[in-house]
C-alpha positions in Angstrom: -13.7 -23.9 -13.5 -12.5 -25.1 -16.9 -15.1 -23.1 -18.7 -14.2 -20.0 -16.6 -10.5 -20.5 -17.4 -11.3 -20.7 -21.1 -13.5 -17.5 -21.0 -10.8 -15.7 -19.1 -8.1 -16.7 -21.5 -10.1 -15.6 -24.5 -11.4 -12.3 -23.2 -9.3 -11.0 -20.4 -6.0 -9.3 -21.1 -3.1 -11.7 -20.5 -1.5 -9.6 -17.7 -1.9 -11.9 -14.7 -0.4 -15.3 -14.0 -3.4 -16.6 -12.1 -3.4 -19.5 -9.7 -5.8 -22.3 -10.9 -8.3 -21.4 -8.2 -11.7 -19.7 -8.5 -12.7 -17.9 -5.2 -16.5 -17.8 -5.0 -17.3 -16.9 -1.4 -15.8 -16.1 2.0 -16.2 -14.7 5.5 -13.6 -12.8 7.4 -10.2 -14.5 6.8 -11.7 -17.7 5.3 -12.5 -18.0 1.6 -13.9 -20.9 -0.5 -13.3 -22.0 -4.1 -15.8 -23.5 -6.5 -15.2 -27.0 -5.2 -16.0 -26.0 -1.6 -12.4 -26.1 -0.5 -11.6 -23.6 2.3 -8.5 -21.4 2.5 -7.0 -19.1 5.1 -6.6 -15.8 3.3 -3.1 -14.5 4.1 -3.1 -12.0 1.2 -6.3 -10.0 1.7 -6.4 -9.0 -1.9 -2.8 -7.7 -1.6 -3.6 -5.7 1.5 -7.0 -4.4 0.5 -9.7 -6.3 2.5 -8.5 -4.7 5.8 -11.4 -6.3 7.8 -11.6 -9.5 5.7 -14.2 -10.7 3.3 -17.9 -9.6 3.7 -17.2 -7.7 6.8 -20.6 -6.8 8.2 -19.9 -3.2 9.3 -18.3 -2.4 6.0 -21.1 -4.1 4.0 -23.8 -2.2 5.8 -22.1 1.1 5.3 -21.6 0.4 1.6 -25.1 -0.9 0.9 -26.8 1.9 2.9 -25.0 4.4 0.7 -25.9 2.5 -2.4 -29.5 3.1 -1.6 -29.0 6.8 -1.4 -26.6 8.1 -4.1 -24.1 5.7 -5.7 -22.2 8.5 -7.5 -22.1 12.3 -7.8 -19.6 14.4 -9.6 -17.1 16.5 -7.6 -19.0 19.6 -8.6 -21.3 18.9 -5.7 -20.8 18.0 -2.0 -21.4 14.5 -0.6 -21.2 13.7 3.1 -19.1 10.5 2.9 -16.3 12.3 1.0 -16.2 15.2 3.5 -16.4 12.9 6.5 -13.6 10.7 5.3 -11.3 13.6 4.6 -12.0 14.9 8.1 -11.2 11.6 9.7 -7.9 11.3 7.7 -6.8 14.8 8.8 -7.8 14.4 12.4 -6.0 11.1 12.7 -2.8 12.2 11.0 -2.5 16.0 11.5 -2.5 16.4 7.8 -4.5 19.4 6.4 -6.2 18.5 3.1 -7.1 15.3 1.1 -7.5 14.7 -2.6 -9.4 11.5 -3.4 -8.7 9.3 -6.4 -9.1 5.6 -7.3 -5.8 3.9 -6.8 -2.3 4.1 -5.3 -0.7 5.0 -8.6 -3.1 7.9 -9.0 -2.4 9.1 -5.4 1.3 9.0 -6.3 0.7 10.9 -9.5 -1.1 13.6 -7.4 1.6 14.1 -4.9 4.2 14.2 -7.7 2.2 17.0 -9.4 1.9 18.8 -6.1 5.6 18.6 -5.4 6.5 19.9 -8.8 4.1 22.8 -8.6 5.3 23.7 -5.1 9.0 23.7 -6.3 8.3 25.6 -9.5 6.5 28.4 -7.6 9.0 28.6 -4.7 12.3 27.9 -6.5 11.7 27.9 -10.3 10.7 25.5 -13.1 14.1 23.8 -13.1 13.3 22.3 -9.7 11.2 19.4 -10.9 13.1 16.1 -10.2 11.6 13.6 -7.7 14.2 11.4 -5.9 13.0 7.9 -5.1 14.9 4.9 -3.8 16.4 1.9 -5.5 14.2 -1.2 -5.2 11.1 1.0 -4.7 7.7 0.5 -6.3 5.2 3.3 -6.9 2.8 2.1 -9.5 2.3 1.1 -13.1 1.4 4.3 -15.0 4.3 5.7 -17.1 5.0 8.3 -14.5 4.9 6.0 -11.5 6.9 3.4 -13.4 9.5 6.1 -13.8 9.4 6.7 -10.1 9.8 3.0 -9.4 13.5 2.2 -8.7 13.5 -1.2 -10.4 15.0 -1.3 -13.9 13.1 -4.4 -15.1 9.8 -2.6 -14.8 11.1 0.0 -17.2 12.5 -2.1 -20.0 9.6 -2.4 -22.4 7.9 1.0 -21.8 10.5 3.6 -22.9 10.5 6.5 -22.9 9.2 7.0 -19.4 8.3 10.3 -17.9 11.5 12.3 -17.3 12.4 13.9 -14.0 13.1 10.9 -11.7 16.3 9.7 -10.2 16.9 6.8 -7.8 19.1 6.9 -4.7 20.5 3.9 -2.8 18.6 2.7 0.3 19.9 3.8 3.8 22.6 6.0 2.3 21.7 9.5 3.4 24.8 11.2 2.0 24.3 9.7 -1.4 20.6 10.8 -1.4 21.6 14.4 -0.4 24.1 14.6 -3.2 21.7 13.3 -5.8 18.8 15.6 -4.6 21.0 18.7 -4.7 22.6 17.9 -8.0 19.3 17.3 -9.7 17.5 20.3 -8.0 14.9 18.0 -6.4 11.3 19.1 -5.9 10.6 16.1 -3.6 11.9 12.9 -2.1 9.5 10.0 -2.2 10.0 6.9 0.0 8.2 3.8 1.2 9.0 3.1 4.9 8.7 -0.6 4.0 9.4 -1.5 0.4 6.6 -4.0 -0.1 6.9 -5.1 -3.7 10.7 -4.8 -3.3 10.8 -7.6 -0.8 9.1 -6.4 2.4 12.3 -4.6 3.4 12.0 -1.9 6.1 14.1 1.2 5.9 16.0 2.1 9.0 14.4 4.7 11.3 17.6 6.7 11.3 17.5 7.0 7.5 13.9 8.0 7.4 14.4 10.7 10.0 17.6 11.9 8.2 15.6 12.2 4.9 12.9 14.2 6.7 15.6 16.5 8.3 17.4 17.1 5.0 14.1 17.8 3.1 13.1 20.4 5.8 16.5 22.1 5.7 16.5 22.4 1.8 12.7 23.1 1.5 12.3 19.9 -0.5 9.0 18.2 0.0 9.2 15.0 2.1 6.8 12.5 0.5 5.8 9.0 1.8 4.1 6.3 -0.2 1.7 4.5 2.1 -0.2 2.6 -0.5 0.5 -0.8 0.9 1.9 0.1 4.4 -1.0 2.4 5.4 -4.4 2.1 7.0 -3.2 0.0 10.0 -1.1 -2.5 8.2 2.1 -1.9 10.3 0.3 -1.5 13.6 0.1 2.3 13.2 -2.4 4.1 11.1 0.4 5.0 8.7 3.9 3.5 8.7 5.7 6.8 9.0 4.1 7.2 12.4 6.4 4.4 13.7 9.3 6.7 13.1 8.2 10.1 14.5 8.3 12.0 11.2 5.9 14.4 9.6 5.6 14.1 5.8 4.6 17.0 3.6 2.7 14.7 1.2 1.4 11.1 1.7 -0.2 8.7 -0.8 -2.4 5.8 0.2 -5.0 3.4 -1.2 -5.4 -0.4 -0.9 -6.8 -1.0 2.7 -8.4 2.4 2.8 -11.4 1.3 0.8 -11.7 -2.1 2.4 -12.4 -3.7 -1.0 -13.6 -0.9 -3.2 -11.2 1.2 -5.3 -10.1 4.3 -3.4 -6.9 6.3 -3.2 -6.0 9.4 -1.3 -3.3 12.1 -1.4 -2.8 13.8 2.0 -1.3 17.3 2.1 0.6 18.6 5.2 0.8 22.3 6.2 3.6 23.2 3.7 1.7 21.8 0.8 -1.9 22.5 2.0 -2.7 25.1 -0.7 -0.4 24.0 -3.5 -3.2 22.6 -5.7 -6.0 25.1 -6.6 -9.2 24.9 -8.6 -8.6 23.2 -11.9 -5.1 21.9 -11.0 -6.2 18.3 -10.6 -9.3 16.2 -10.7 -10.9 12.8 -10.8 -14.3 11.6 -12.1 -14.6 8.8 -9.6 -12.4 10.1 -6.8 -14.4 10.6 -3.6 -17.2 8.3 -4.7 -19.7 8.3 -1.9 -20.0 4.5 -1.8 -16.3 3.9 -1.6 -15.9 6.7 1.0 -18.7 5.2 3.1 -16.9 1.9 3.2 -13.6 3.7 4.1 -15.2 5.6 6.9 -16.4 2.3 8.4 -12.7 1.1 8.2 -11.0 4.2 9.6 -13.5 4.6 12.5 -12.4 1.2 13.8 -8.6 1.8 13.5 -8.2 3.2 17.0 -5.2 2.7 19.2 -6.6 -0.4 20.9 -7.2 -2.1 17.6 -3.8 -1.1 16.2 -2.1 -2.4 19.4 -3.7 -5.8 18.5 -2.2 -5.6 15.0 1.2 -5.0 16.5 0.7 -7.9 19.0 -0.3 -10.3 16.3 2.5 -9.2 14.0 5.0 -9.9 16.8 3.4 -13.2 17.6 3.7 -14.3 13.9 7.3 -13.1 13.6 8.3 -14.8 16.8 7.0 -18.1 15.5 8.8 -17.7 12.1 12.1 -16.3 13.2 14.7 -19.0 13.6 12.4 -21.7 12.4 14.0 -24.5 10.3 14.1 -23.5 6.6 13.4 -19.8 7.3 16.4 -17.7 6.4 15.0 -14.3 7.3 11.8 -12.5 8.5 11.2 -8.9 7.6 8.5 -6.3 7.8 6.4 -4.7 10.5 3.0 -5.4 12.0 0.9 -7.6 9.7 3.1 -6.9 6.7 5.6 -9.8 6.9 8.2 -11.2 4.5 9.5 -14.7 4.9 12.7 -15.7 3.0 12.8 -19.5 2.6 16.3 -21.0 3.0 15.9 -24.0 0.8 13.0 -23.4 -1.7 12.0 -20.6 -4.0 9.3 -18.4 -2.5 6.9 -19.2 -5.4 7.2 -22.9 -4.7 6.4 -22.4 -1.1 3.3 -20.2 -2.0 2.0 -22.9 -4.3 2.5 -25.6 -1.7 0.7 -23.5 0.9 -2.2 -23.0 -1.5 -2.5 -26.7 -1.9 -2.7 -27.0 1.8 -5.4 -24.3 2.2 -3.4 -21.2 2.8 -3.3 -18.3 0.3 0.0 -16.3 0.4 1.8 -13.9 -1.9 5.4 -13.4 -3.0 7.6 -10.3 -3.0 11.0 -10.9 -4.7 12.6 -13.9 -2.9 10.2 -13.8 0.0 6.8 -15.2 0.9 4.6 -12.2 1.7 2.0 -12.3 4.4 -0.7 -9.6 4.4 -3.6 -11.0 6.3 -6.7 -9.1 7.3 -6.0 -6.8 10.2 -8.6 -8.6 12.4 -7.6 -12.1 11.5 -8.3 -14.4 14.5 -5.1 -15.4 16.3 -5.8 -19.1 15.8 -6.1 -18.8 12.1 -3.0 -16.6 11.9 -0.9 -19.1 13.8 -2.3 -22.1 11.9 -1.4 -20.4 8.6 2.1 -19.5 9.9 2.7 -23.1 10.9 1.9 -24.3 7.4 4.3 -21.7 5.9 7.0 -22.8 8.3 6.5 -26.5 7.4 6.7 -25.7 3.7 9.8 -23.6 4.2 11.4 -26.5 6.1 11.1 -28.9 3.2 
């Protein structure tokens, strides 16, 4: 490990504050470091490995496609790309899909689509995208501008213009801002993951949708972290009975390979035409084969289990000694310690064999969607014990 750390320090860009652990193998929700120590994985690669490490169904789908065609440009058809797009549309009611490589790229795509829609329908002065304070939409210059957290902006000025931020759960303020700035779209996360695993109220989400429809402003939902079963519905917006015009997603969609997607509803179905957007690797057949194996298993029976396990974990955490608050939905859970910084709790849990994340002042839990109940409760118990210290 010491040699690896030295190599990493010398050659890898210094953008990550890594934990002093090298993960070398795993199966499902258990991973091992280079010493053989075993950990319960409650982070799933920040919500990516939806069915855990080395999932057999996913592995077979990926390796089978590797033996056929590992990549082909988007000038040609490939079956996994078309099949995945069909699944996404059939499961959501959306009409078209654009594939890319990441959540930030998916957000860039829907931002472009909203601006083109508004420019054609209302005029080029209608280009502003309204997002929410405390939001997070990516790390490109444009998605940083969309992110409603000033500390992400400080060192990277000037950011892409055309973004304004509205307060959370204040529909009248959002309306006023959107109308004043001639908004092309309103982009929200139903649960602000990086912002602290804070769920928006259902009334606010529905009010945003109604306002956007009334003003012909595109209603956009960022499902990068909340999507693909994470909240116990295929996409988080489905918990609230709304129908977005544009949706971005990534993370758990690929199950461990880089894959993002922009979903277009009926109003935006034909906004982007030939040459308006593109991606060299988007729709890669290997990534799409893995994603098909994920989506095919995210049926209602499986999602009901995600909801049940999420409620079980929350019930164990809520009101426990040292736990000030529990937030989130499904298996996207934030735990605010009452007595210790969240980072300190995460480090202590790691030493005891549980890998967690932070989000602002909370411990963030994003286990694999199929984590066995006994491992989930074992990990939650250790989190509770560390919060209580």
